[in-house]
C-alpha positions in Angstrom: 0.3 0.0 -0.1 1.4 3.5 -1.2 2.5 5.3 2.2 3.5 9.2 2.3 6.2 9.1 5.5 6.7 12.9 7.0 9.8 13.1 9.1 11.0 15.8 11.7 12.6 18.9 9.4 13.0 22.6 10.3 10.0 25.2 11.4 8.0 26.4 8.1 9.1 29.7 7.2 8.0 32.4 5.0 5.4 34.0 2.7 2.9 32.0 1.2 -0.1 33.3 -1.5 -3.2 31.0 -1.4 -4.8 30.1 -4.1 -8.7 31.1 -4.9 -11.3 28.7 -3.4 -11.8 25.5 -5.6 -15.3 25.4 -4.4 -16.2 28.9 -5.2 -14.6 29.3 -8.5 -16.2 26.0 -10.1 -20.0 27.2 -9.0 -18.8 31.0 -10.0 -18.1 29.7 -13.6 -20.9 27.5 -14.3 -22.8 30.8 -13.1 -21.0 32.8 -15.9 -23.4 31.3 -18.9 -26.4 33.1 -16.6 -24.8 36.9 -18.0 -25.9 38.5 -21.0 -22.8 39.5 -21.4 -18.6 38.7 -20.6 -17.4 38.4 -16.8 -13.9 38.1 -16.3 -13.0 36.2 -13.0 -9.6 36.5 -11.5 -7.7 34.6 -8.9 -8.1 31.1 -10.8 -6.3 28.3 -9.0 -4.4 25.9 -11.5 -6.5 23.0 -11.2 -7.7 20.1 -13.1 -11.3 20.6 -12.2 -11.2 24.3 -13.5 -10.1 23.1 -16.7 -12.6 20.4 -17.2 -15.5 23.1 -15.9 -14.5 25.5 -18.6 -14.1 22.2 -21.1 -17.9 21.8 -20.3 -18.3 25.5 -21.1 -16.9 25.4 -24.4 -18.9 22.2 -25.0 -22.1 24.5 -25.0 -20.5 27.1 -26.9 -19.1 29.7 -24.7 -16.0 31.0 -25.4 -13.6 30.5 -22.5 -10.0 32.3 -22.6 -7.3 31.8 -20.0 -4.7 34.6 -19.2 -1.1 34.1 -20.3 -0.1 32.6 -16.3 -3.7 31.1 -15.9 -5.2 33.3 -12.7 -7.6 34.4 -15.0 -10.5 34.1 -16.6 -12.6 35.8 -19.8 -16.1 33.9 -20.1 -17.8 35.4 -22.7 -21.4 34.0 -23.9 -23.0 34.3 -27.5 -25.5 31.8 -28.1 -25.9 28.2 -26.4 -25.6 25.8 -29.0 -25.6 22.3 -26.9 -27.5 21.9 -23.4 -26.1 18.5 -22.9 -23.1 18.0 -20.6 -21.3 14.5 -22.0 -20.2 11.7 -20.0 -16.9 11.8 -20.3 -16.5 15.0 -18.7 -19.2 14.8 -15.8 -17.5 11.2 -15.0 -14.2 13.0 -14.2 -15.4 15.9 -11.6 -18.8 15.2 -9.8 -19.0 19.4 -9.6 -20.5 19.2 -12.9 -23.5 18.8 -12.3 -23.2 22.5 -11.3 -24.7 22.9 -14.8 -27.4 22.1 -14.3 -29.5 25.0 -12.9 -27.6 28.0 -15.2 -28.7 26.0 -18.3 -32.4 25.4 -16.9 -32.6 29.0 -16.0 -31.0 30.4 -19.3 -32.5 27.9 -21.9 -35.1 25.7 -20.3 -33.4 22.7 -20.7 -30.2 20.8 -19.5 -29.1 17.2 -20.0 -26.3 15.7 -17.6 -24.8 12.6 -17.2 -24.6 10.5 -14.6 -21.7 8.4 -14.4 -21.9 4.6 -15.0 -25.4 5.1 -15.0 -25.9 5.6 -11.1 -29.2 5.8 -9.9 -30.8 9.5 -8.2 -31.3 8.1 -5.2 -27.8 6.9 -4.3 -26.2 10.4 -5.0 -26.5 13.7 -3.6 -28.3 15.2 -6.7 -31.9 14.1 -5.6 -31.5 17.7 -3.3 -30.7 19.4 -6.6 -33.4 17.9 -8.7 -36.2 17.9 -5.6 -35.3 22.2 -6.1 -35.9 22.1 -9.7 -39.0 20.4 -9.7 -40.5 22.8 -7.1 -39.7 25.4 -9.5 -41.9 23.7 -12.1 -39.4 21.8 -14.0 -39.9 18.2 -15.4 -37.1 15.6 -14.5 -36.3 12.5 -16.1 -33.9 9.7 -16.3 -32.7 7.5 -18.4 -30.0 5.9 -20.7 -27.2 7.5 -17.9 -28.8 10.7 -17.8 -31.1 13.2 -16.2 -32.7 15.7 -17.8 -34.8 18.7 -16.5 -37.2 20.7 -18.5 -39.4 23.8 -18.2 -41.4 25.9 -20.5 -41.1 29.6 -20.2 -39.7 30.5 -17.2 -38.8 28.7 -13.8 -41.4 29.8 -11.1 -40.3 30.9 -7.6 -40.7 28.6 -4.7 -40.2 27.6 -1.2 -37.6 24.9 -1.0 -36.4 23.1 2.0 -33.5 21.0 1.7 -33.5 17.6 3.7 -29.7 18.6 4.2 -27.9 21.6 4.2 -25.7 21.0 0.9 -23.6 23.4 -0.1 -23.6 21.8 -4.1 -27.7 21.9 -3.4 -27.9 25.6 -2.4 -25.7 26.6 -5.1 -27.2 25.1 -8.0 -31.2 26.1 -7.0 -29.9 29.8 -5.9 -28.5 30.1 -10.0 -32.1 28.5 -11.1 -33.7 30.8 -9.1 -32.1 34.0 -10.2 -33.8 34.2 -13.3 -37.2 32.3 -12.2 -40.8 34.2 -12.1 -41.2 35.7 -8.6 -39.5 34.8 -5.2 -37.4 31.0 -4.1 -36.7 30.9 -0.8 -34.2 27.9 0.5 -34.6 27.0 4.0 -32.0 24.7 5.9 -29.2 26.6 3.0 -25.9 25.5 3.1 -23.9 28.8 4.7 -20.5 28.5 4.0 -18.3 30.9 2.5 -18.5 29.9 -0.9 -22.4 30.2 -0.9 -21.3 33.8 0.1 -18.9 34.2 -2.6 -21.1 32.8 -5.7 -24.2 35.8 -4.8 -21.6 38.3 -4.3 -20.9 37.1 -7.9 -24.6 37.0 -8.8 -25.6 39.9 -7.3 -22.8 42.1 -9.3 -24.4 40.8 -12.4 -27.9 41.9 -11.2 -29.3 39.6 -9.6 -31.7 40.1 -6.2 -30.3 37.9 -3.2 -30.7 38.2 0.2 -29.4 36.0 3.3 -26.3 34.2 1.8 -24.3 32.9 4.6 -27.2 32.2 6.6 -29.9 29.0 6.8 -32.4 31.0 4.9 -31.9 32.9 1.6 -34.0 34.7 -0.5 -33.9 35.6 -4.4 -36.1 37.5 -6.2 -35.8 36.3 -10.0 -34.9 39.0 -12.4 -35.7 38.7 -16.6 -31.6 39.1 -17.1 -28.1 39.0 -15.5 -25.2 41.1 -17.4 -21.7 40.5 -17.0 -19.1 41.6 -14.5 -15.1 41.2 -12.8 -14.8 38.9 -9.7 -12.2 37.7 -7.7 -12.3 34.5 -6.2 -12.5 34.2 -2.4 -9.1 32.6 -0.9 -9.3 28.6 -0.1 -9.7 28.2 3.4 -8.4 24.8 3.1 -5.2 25.6 1.8 -4.7 28.5 4.5 -5.5 26.4 7.2 -3.0 23.4 5.7 -0.5 26.1 6.0 -1.6 27.3 9.5 -1.3 24.1 11.1 2.0 23.0 9.0 3.6 26.4 10.8 2.1 25.4 14.3 3.3 22.1 14.3 6.8 22.7 13.3 7.1 25.7 15.5 7.3 27.6 12.3 5.8 31.5 11.1 4.4 31.3 7.9 
């Protein structure tokens, strides 16, 4: 069995720049397709998951460009030519489900592959789908895919999450920003990444109140613009360096 052996060394000292939060940048990239204009997202972490999410957007017809040092993304939406997230990309990253809410809100349809054709009830995506259904979407599953469709706009609704899932909170919030009327998410996740996504959406023109609490209220609007946004630092990475400095008696 592979092992990682750490032997005592010198105290860690110095200055380190914390990367943008992975759990924040992925939903923000997904949310960019809600806007009618381009978005520029800064503090992009150098991660495979980021590249996969960008590949997903490009498969929908979105223009995605990295800056030379890969720390900034320019995302420009023209016409969405495809609303199906293919297996070969979804299979690499579970967070691919986060494109479902924005696609559904923007185009009225979204089709996402389930790796291995897993049943909905065995995975946490049921919380996402419960929210979409409450807003008027029809949900179908078959041949390894889940598909959501709605005629016209989604409708605002009161949605209680059986578990305060971060992903479900984000996905429902993204779907709700273009819905007709007010959506209330109860027992919502309260993580900082939820607040960061809400900050980005609000800068685009969304009306969101209560992000960071267990009750989020979203008043739907007709359209969103683009914006510039810097992703929050990754708290897990920051905590890792803090612990490493503490256990080695260092100064980071």
